[in-house]
N, C-alpha and C positions, 0 to 999 in steps of 0.2 A: 490818252496816247499809250502806245506800247512801250514797255520797259525792256531795254536790252541788258541782260545780265552779264556781268564780266565773267570771263573764264568758261564760257559756253562755246566749245569748238564746233566748227561746222560739221566735221566728220566724226564727232563723238557719238558712239552708239550706246544708247542706254537701254537697259532691259525695261520692257513696258511695265511690268508689275512693280518696278522700282521707281518709276517716274512720278514725281509729285506734281500737283497742279501747276506750281510755279515753273517747273521744268517743261511741262507740256506747253505752257504759254510761250516759253523761250523758244521751243522748237517751232511753234507756229509763227513767231516773229521773223523767222528766217524767210518766210514766203509771203506773209501778209503784213502790211504796214498799218499800225493803229488798231482801232476797234478792240480796245483792251477788255471792255465789258463782255463782248461776245466771246472772246477767247477764254475768259475766266469761266463763263457759263459752260462751254463745251468741255473745258478741262475738268471742272468739278463733276460733270455728268460722266466723263470717262473714268475718273477716279472712283466714282461710286460703283461703276461696273466691276472694277477690280476688287473693290471691297465686298461686293455681293458674292463673287466667286469663291471667297474665302469663308463664307458662312456655311452653316449646316443646311442640307438640302431642304428641310421642311421650312426653315425661315427664309431661305433664298427665294423660294417660289412665291413668297408673299410680297417681296420687294419689287415694285414696278419701276421701270425707267422713268426719269423725269424728262419728258419731251420739251422741246424748246421752240419758240417762235422768234425769228429774227426779223426785226422791222427796220427798214432802211431803204434809201434809193438804190437804183441799179448801179453796179460798178464800184461798190464800196468794199467788197470782199466777202459777201455772204456765202456764195457757192464755194469760193476758194477755201474758206475756213473749214467747211464740212468735208471737202475733198481731201485736203491735207490731213485732216484728223483721221479719215479712213485709211489713208496710206500709212500714217504713223502707227496705227493700231493693227494694220494688216487684217482689217475686218471686211466682210462683204459689204459693198457700198453700191447704192443705186440712186441716181439723180433723175427725177421725173417731174414733169410739170403737171400740177393739179388740174389745169384747164383742159387737158386732153381727155380726161375721163368724162363719161356720160352716166346718166342715171340708169338704173336697171330698167330694162324694157325698151331702151333706145339702142339703135345700131351704133356701135363704137366700143371702145375699150372699157372694160369694167375694172373696178378698183383692185380686185384680187390679182390682176395681171402684174401689179408691181411686185407682189411677193414671188410670183413665178419667175419674173425677170431677176429678182434678187437671188433666188436659188440657182438660176443658170449662171450668174456671175460667180457665185460661191463655188460651183462645180468647176468652172474654168480655172478659178484661183487654186483650188486644191489639186486639180489635175496638173497644172503647171508645176506645183511644188513636187508632186510625185515624179513628173518627167525629169526634173533635175536630179532626183535621187537615182533613177535608173538610166540616166543618159549615157554614162560610160559603159555600162553593161550592154545596152542596146547597140551602141556604136561598135563594140567588139563583136557582137553576134552578127550584125549586118556586114561587117568587114569579112568575117569568115564565110558568110553566104555568098558574098561578092567574089571572093577568091575561088570558091567552088565553081562559080560560073566561068571565071577566067581560066582556071587550071583545075579541071576535075581530078579528084584523087584517084590514083591507080588502085585497082582491086586485085589482090593476090589470093588465088584459091587456096584453101587450107590443105596442106599435104598430110597424107596418112602415113603413119609409122607402122611397119609390120609388127604383128603381135609376137611376143617371145614364144619359144617352143614349150609345149606342155610337158611337165615333168611328172605328172601323176601316173600311177601304174594302170595297165589296161584291166578292165573288168573281166571276170571269168564268165565265158558263155555258158548258158544253161538252156535246157529243152525239156518239155513235158511229154511223157509217153502216153499210150492209149489208156492206161489205167489212172492217169492223173498224177503219177509220181514224177517229181522233178529230178532229172539226172544231169550230171555235168558232162559237157562235151570236152573232147581233148583240146588242149591249148597248143597252138603252134607258137613256139618261142622264137624270138628274133634277138639280135644283139642290140639291146636297149641303149647301151652306152654309145655304141657306134651311131645309132639313129639320132640320139640327142646331140652328139657332137656335130653331126652334119647339119642338123637344123639350126644349132646355135651359130655355126659358121655362116650359114645363109642369112640369119637375122643380123649378125654384126655387119656383114657386107651391105645389107639393105639400109641399115641405120647410117652407115658412113656415106652411102650414096645420097640419102635423104638430106643429111646435114650439108653436104656440098651443094646440092641443088637449092636448099633453103638460103645459103649464103649468096648464091647467084641471084635469087629472086629478091633478096633484101636490097641489092644494089639499086634497082630502079626506085624503090620506096625511099631510100635515103636521098637519091638524086631529086625525087619529087618534093621531098620536104625542104631541101635547100632551095629549089626553084620557087617553092611557095613563099619561103621567107624573103627571098629576093623580090618576088612580086609584091609582097606586103609592104616592103620598104619603098618600092617605087610608087605604090598607091598612096602611101602616107606623104610622100614628097610631091604628089600631084602630077606625076608623069603619065598617069593612065586616065586622066579625067576626060580626054577626048576620045578614048576607045569606046566602041559600041558593044553592048551586051544585050541579050534577049532574056527578059524575066517574065514571070507570070504576075499579072496585076489583076485586081478585082474588077469585075465588070460593074460599073456604077449605073448602068442603064436598067434599073429595076422598074417594074411596072408600078405606076402611081394611080392613086384613087382620089377623087375629089368628092367630099361629102358636103352636101348643101344642108345647112342648119341655121336656125335663128340664133344660135349661140355664137360667140366670138371664136376666132381661131385659137385663142388661148385655152378654151375649154375643150377643144377636140384633141385631147392628149391620148390618142389611140395609136399604138404601134402595131401595125398589122404584121410586121415581120416576127414579132414576139407571139402574136396570137396564132398565126399559122406558119410555124417555122419551116415545114416541109415544102410550102409553096414557093418560098423565096430561097433557093439554094445559093451558096456562095460560089457563083460562077466566076471563072478566071479566063483570061485571054492573054496570048503572047503579045508582047510589045517590046520594040527595040528602043533603047535610049542610051544616052551617054553614061559613063561610069559615075560621074558626079551626080547626075540626076537619079540613077539607080540606087546609089548609096543613100541619098536622102529618103527615097521611097522605102527602102528596106529598113532604115532606122525608124521611120514612123510605124512600120509593121511590127518591128520588135518591141517598140515602146508600148504599142497597143496590147501585145501579148503579156508584157511584164507588169502592166498596171492593172490592179483589181478595181474595176469601176464600181463594184458594189461597196467596197470600202471607201472609195472617193465620194460616192453619193452619201453614205452614212456620215462621214466627217463633215461634208459640206452642209448638210441639214443641221447638224449639231452646231456648226459655226454660225449659221444664219439665226438659229433660235437663241443663241447665247450672246452673240456680238454683232448681229446684223444692224446696218444703219440705212435709213431711207431719208433722202433729202427731198422734201415736197416743196418745189419752187412754185412761184406765182400763186400762192394760196389766197392772196387777196382777190384774185380774179373769180373765185367761187364764193367770196364773202357776199353777204346780202340776203335779205329775206323778201322774196317776191310774194305778191298776193295771189299768185296762180293765174295770171292773165296770159292768154295765148298758149299755143301748143309747143312752145320752145322747151328745151331741156332745162329743168329747174336746177339752179345753182344750189339751192337748199337740199334738193334731192341728192346731189353729188356729195354734199357734206354728210348726209345721213348714211350714205354708202361707205364713206371713208371712216366714219365713227367706229364701227365694229373692228376694222382692221387696226386702228390705233389703240383702242382700249383692250384688244386681245381676243383673238379668235383662232380657229384652225382652218387653214386654207388647203384645199386639195390640189396637188400638183402631180405630174406624171412620175415624180420620184417618191411620192408618198405624202403624208399629211405633215404640214408645217405649222407650228404654233407661233403666233405673233405676240405672245405675252411680254417678251423681254426684248423686242426689237426697238431700237432707239429711233424716234422720228424727229427730224429737224425741219420745221416749216419756215418758209421765208417769203416775204412779200414787201412791196414798196408801200402799199396802203395809202396811195395818194387820194383816191376817191373814197375808199371805204376805210374802216378801222377794225381792229381785232374784235371789238365788241359786236360787230355785225355778224360774226360767226354764230352758229347755233350754240346755246349754252352748254350742251353736252360735249361738243367738240372743244370749246374753250377750256373746259375743265380737264381735258386730256393733255393740254399744253400748259403746265403750271409755270414754266419759266419763260419770261419775255425779256428780250434784250433789244435795245435800240442802237442801231449803227448810224454814226454821224456822217454828214457829208464831208468830203475831203477838202482840205485847205491847201494853200500854196506850199507850205512846208511838207505836207503829206505827199504832194506830187513830186517834190524833189527827192524825198526818201524813196518813193516807189521807183524812181528812175535809177537809183544807185544801190539801195540796201539789199533787196531780196537776192537769193542765190541765183535766180535766173531773171535778173532785171532786164528792162528794155535796152539799156545801154550795153550790157554784156551780150545780149542776143545780137544786136546790130553790129557790135565790134567783131564778134565771132564770124558773122556772115561775110563781112568785108575782108576778113583775114584770109578767107579762101581765095580771094582775088589778089592777095599779096599786098593789101593796103591795111595800115593800122590806123584806126579811127580813135581820136581823142576829143573829149568834150571838156571845155573849161567849166569851172563851177558857175561862172556868170551865164554861160550858155544854157546850162541846166536850169538855172533860176529863171531865165527868160522863157524857156519852154514851159515851165510850170506856171508862170504868170499867164501865158497865152491859153493854156488848158483851163485854168480857173476862170479866166474872163469869158471864154466861149461857153463854158458850162453855165455861167450865170446869165449870159445874154440869150442863149438858145435853150435847148433841152439839157438837163443835167444827166449825163451818162457816166459820171464818175471817172475812174481811172482809165476807162476805155478811150477817153478823149486823148490820152497821151499817145495811143497808137496812131491816130490820125495826124497828130502834130509831128511825131517822129517820122512818119512816112513822107510828109511834106518837106521836112528838113533834109532828109536823105534822098530825095527824089533824083536830083541831078547827079549826086555822087554814085548812087546805085546804077544809074543809066550809063555813066561815062567811065566807071571804074575798069571794065574789061578792056577798053580801048587804050588805056594808059600803057599797057604792056605790049600791045601790037604796034604802036607808033614807034618811030625811031627815037632812040634815047638821046636826049639833048644834054649839053653840059650844064651842070648846076651853077646857079648864080652864087654871089657871095653869101646870100642868106641860105643857100642850099636848095632853092626852088628848082625843080626839074620839070614841072608841068603845072597847068592851071585848069581848074574846072569852072567854066562859065555857064551862063544860061544857054541851053540848047534850043529852047522854044519858049516864048513868052506866054504867060497865062492870060488868056483872053476870055472874059465872061460873056456868055450870050445874054445874061440878064442885064448886064450893064455895059453895052457896047461903047467903044470910044467915039467921041464926037469930033467932027472936023473942026480944026482950029484950036483944039485944046492941047496944050503942051503935055506930052507924056513925061513920066518921071524918068530921070536919068538912070541908066543901067548901073547896078552896083559892081564894084570890082570883083573879078573872079577869085575863087578860093584856091590858094596855092597848095601844091603837093611838094612836101619837103623830103629830101633824102637825108636820113640820119644814120650815122655809123654807130654800131653797137659791138658788143664782144663777139657776137656770133656772125657779124657781117653788117650789111646795110639794109635798111628798111625804109619803105615809103610811108610817110605819115601825113595825115590830113587832120588839122586841128579845127574843130568847130567852135567858133567864137560867137558871142551874142549878136554881133553885127550880121553874121551870116544867117542866124536864126530869124532875125527881124526881116532880112531880105526875102526869105522864103515864105514867111507866114504873115507878116504884119499887114500886107496889102489885102489879104483875104479876110483877116479878122476885122478890118475896118468896114468892109462891106458885109452887113449882116445877112442880106439875102444870099450872097455868094457863100458865106461861111456855113449857112444851113445846108448847102448842097455838098460842099467839099470837106468841111471839118465836122 
């Protein structure tokens, strides 16, 4: 069973490289109940990754990840452990079913597509991180572009200032005679001081006129700036959201080509726009839209300009190679060794194709070559019919760690209902609070629901914790159906116990498999569930308390009929 460590706050943020395996297990305990052995295995594998990153490069390349096989029935937490681990580490994560792959030579998905999908997930993850970094700058740029559409800036032509008068002396005129001798011509003298004074007076008058005209021209500019600031404030307050503007948008109707090939669509990583850039120009078209829609579109454009996708691709590939995780579910479906009978796809052939991916190879993607040497693979399967030893020996050797997940008990079901951060009880309570109803479960009611879930799992198919979803839906069926009507109906005076309404059966459950017989007495109807009005510090609230009697009323009759429970529960 899982160990809950004291002093571990729910919102405590720990640096990943500082988390010990015990602290990693404590974080997983917040979401997954029990299965301590599986949590220990993934925590140790994660810690080994951190240890490897601190080693010298030549030694780090020699250390391979310890892949894990989880063995256990469905619904006990195999997938949830791997998913929460990936979120905890902020690592690229991919969950894929091994049964969807086919052997090389057959039509279907090849095993290398899982690495391509993992790279796509990593690029989306890194791109989202970069978007958060440039979000404020992109919004400010989009805001300026939008204001330019709403209020175009006024253009003021540059004014010219007359040049000052020349003060240099006039050159002496010369002339050449017929013999080639240079002679000086007579100079006509003028009053130079009078001429310069007159020119300076004209220049000063022109400068004064220019400054006065410039002051008059600056007035519209200042008024435009004030109007722009006022418009910016109105936009931020949302007063311009319904106004219509016309912007240039990219034309998405680009010509498409379909290439028929025996390879899968994952192998056709050909970008014709990059190969022939002149053929596909960025055509734009005018489109009218509301200011709120135009702002979102312009923000996306600015974010695309600010993000360096080459850097995003490079970081994503490095993250995949160093900390990528692939969860191979349903691996027991490809276990087994056939004798080669029939033309069907060989399960052993799929194993042989998965083997090089797991042991380390280089996969070609449209973003470049990706090495799978240090990607962590976590396989999972129920192994009801087969067993791990039915896998080919080479693949067994690539999964050195094997952990067994146990079936859930009644106490596990009770903990699943209450302990996780997003437990079923918390989800159901939050949903009904939107209708103004507060839902409360007594401890005995939770125990009763856990007993029913355990009993149905034993008598029918064991689907683990997923059985609680069906039990919870049966218990809350009438409450969810009648909750909105409680506020539409006229308010009645509360009784001495504070009851203001009652929730009774709106339609009896009648099974087509077990029709009622004439002359057989039907069971008496159970009393309705009261809705209590309770006073609190913030006002009054409507409360519905689920007790074990109401749980039995909703579920017991179905559990008794095994044929009916197979269809409903």
